[in-house]
C-alpha positions, 0 to 999 in steps of 0.5 A: 456510502460511496461505491468502492473499486477492487481489482484482480489480475487475470493471466492472458492466454499463452497463445503465440499470436496473442502474445506477439501482438501484445508485445507489439502493443506494449512497444507502441504504447510506451513509445507514445506515452514517452514521447507525450510525457516529454512534451507535457513535462512542465510545472504548468501541466502538472498544476493543471492536472492537479487542479482538475482532480474531479476530472478524468486526465484524458478530458484535460489532455486532448487525445490529439496530442498523442502521436508517433511516427515510424523510422521512415517519417510516416505517421503510426496509426493509433485508434482514438480510444487507444490515444485516450488511454495513453493520455489517461495514463500520462495524465495520472503520472503528471497528477502524481507528481503534484505532491512530489513538487510541492515537497521539493519546494518545501524541503528546498526552503528548509535546507537553504538554512540548515544545509545538507551535511551530516547524517541523512536520518537526522537531516530527515527528522529536522526537516520533517519536524520544521515543516510540521511544527512551524508550517503545519505541513505533513509529508511521508519521511520516505518522500522527504528522504528521496528528496533530500538524497537528490539534494545531497547528490547534487551538493557532493557529487556535482558540487552544486550550490542549492540556492541555484536550484531556486532558479529553476522549476521542478521540471527542469530539475527532475526528469520523467521516467516510465518504468513499467508498461500499463494501459488503463482502459477507463476511457474506452467505451468498447471500441478497444476492448470488449469483455462480458460475463453473464452469470446466468449463462451455461458456464459463469466461470468463463468471461469472454474478451475481445481485444483490439491489437496491432498486427504489425510493429508499426501500423499506419493504417486502420486495417493494421489493427484487428481483433483478438478473441479469447476467454478467461477462467474466473476463480470461484472467490472472484465469482462470489464477489462480482455476482452480487447485485451491488457489484458492477464490472468496471473497464480493466487495466492492461499490465505486465507482471513479473512472477516469482520465477522472474518470468514477465507475463501480461495480465488483465486487472479485472475491476469491479465496483460494490456497495460496502454496506453489508446488507447488500452482501449476497453471501450469508454471514449468519455465523457472525453477530451484528456489528455494534456501533460502539464496540471497538477493537483497539490494536497495538502493533508490536515486534515480538507479538505482531498484534495485541488487541482488546475489545472495548465498548462504552469506556469498558474492556470486554475482552482479555487481550488477544495476541497474534504472531506468525510462526518462528519458521516464517521468521527464521526463513526471513532471517535466512533470506537477509543473510543470503542477501548480505553475503551476495551484496558483499560479494558485488562490493568486493569485485569491479563492475566488469566482473564476469559474474556481476550479472549472475549475482544480480539476477539472484539478488532480484530473485531473493528480494521478490521472495522476501517480498512474498513472505512479507505479504504473507505476514500482512495478509495473515495478520489482517485476516486475524484482526478482521476475524476477531472483529467480526466475531466480537460484533466490533464496528470499528478497529483502531490502530496506531499510526506508524507512518512517521515511525523510525525503527530503533538504531543499531538493532538490525534484527528488530528493524528487519521485523519492523520493515516486514510489515509495520508500515502503511501496506498493513493499514491499506490491506486491512482497509480494503478487506474490512470495507466489504464488511462495513468495518471503519478503520481509525488511526490514532497517535501512539505516543506514550501509549505504553507508559501510563496506566489505563486503570488509574491514569498515572504514569508507570515504569517499564520493567523486565520481569514480573517477579523483580520490579527492575526498571528497564528501558525496554522492558516487556512488562509494565507496573504502575506505582500508584495502583500496583497495577502489573501487565504486558506492555503491549496489552497496556498500549492497547488499552490506551489506544482506546483511551486515545480514540475515545479523547482524540476530538479534543483539541488538547489531549493528554493520557493523564486526562483520559478516563480510566477503562475498567475490565468488565468481561463478557465472556468469549463468543461462542464462535471465537476466531479458530483456524477454520474460521480464518481460513474461511475468511481467507477464502472469502477475501482472496488474501 
């Protein structure tokens, strides 16, 4: 199995001299990167870097292109490895524009026929379905929405005929911008950064770092650069990961991260690669049974119940449904934050731009959004830890989730849409993926269409009802009733079992839930070490999330 790479941010010491030199490095790197990006910003370089994805970006871009001059016209001296790091960063930015450029041309071809008038949501849906059904091209709806907003701005505000955009390349219409500072040290070979951590030394919780930094804002010769030495404390959970024989330290990234109080501080993202095969893990896993190749944890992602899971194996259901939702306190805090944000937004919209309280209100708005993001991350990590602990307890080799990348929240249901936006996106899949990789668990996404509308026992189409005692059909009922076999169950539970049925039959070219095999319930008993608060807390400490 291919090795994986994880990162962990380490806050640098708040020494006055070190912070001053880091700020000078930030200014130099940002100016040099912006200059190089403006020089290479063209469709040719975007395509060149995209076609050479197997190579490092700095090997495609010559480091001699990185240059900077002072206000007096004198050349700024940059060490060769710093030049390589800047070239690598700019190359990554250009390489990331390849998918955006392709989406730009594909969407532009569609809007030549459909136009950009009307509601944006309907236009996004039309473009996405047209590209998927007629050309087999799939893009994230957020990317299509961003592209359409740009076209609508040209059409409504500038009065530009969209057919004229066909005469100009993508790089002439879209301008590059560097939003934040980041310096990857992956091209470096120890001439710009040196760090070492030996577990066998006297204090294994300390890592020694030597960093080459400028001594003045505009260095013009080699002597204007010097080494800064300092040490960083390694958290215990990070030591447990890096101490594994299969782990290896990798070159880190230097970044500036904004903390929850609004303060921006420099961080060094410590990176390490490891083998995700569980047999190489040094930590004992005796409290978990061995993973079974055919055992699957099928999970439905909902709104009221965030996760509904069932364990299945060989076409049979082995466990009762397992539900999980965050505490009502967390959801109430999120709703209160939304109300506070909406009040501030109305106030900003009511007063003119030059209002004396505009800056203060915007700072408060940014603080509330940062707090909201922290609550979202908390829900994401809690839900992912719960699913992973359940999979490990039952010995599941695979976790099957529904694919919600193209899911749109219900219209005119603001409260439900907020809950959906809090976690039902690709972020949950990515967080669960990097945690499951450490234990060798595989993640699979399947199409959730009609999974809550068909009976998993007989395969017939059922109805959604509001209450199990009164079989009243309701479009958004929380229960499922099958008229063919009189089976009655929670709708999320039905969806979780049907997700397993889709997973079993997904390799067929044409698949329908009507043709899938039914799933009988063959209970094997709840494991003795079923997920509990202590076990999940232990998993959180192990995974660090």
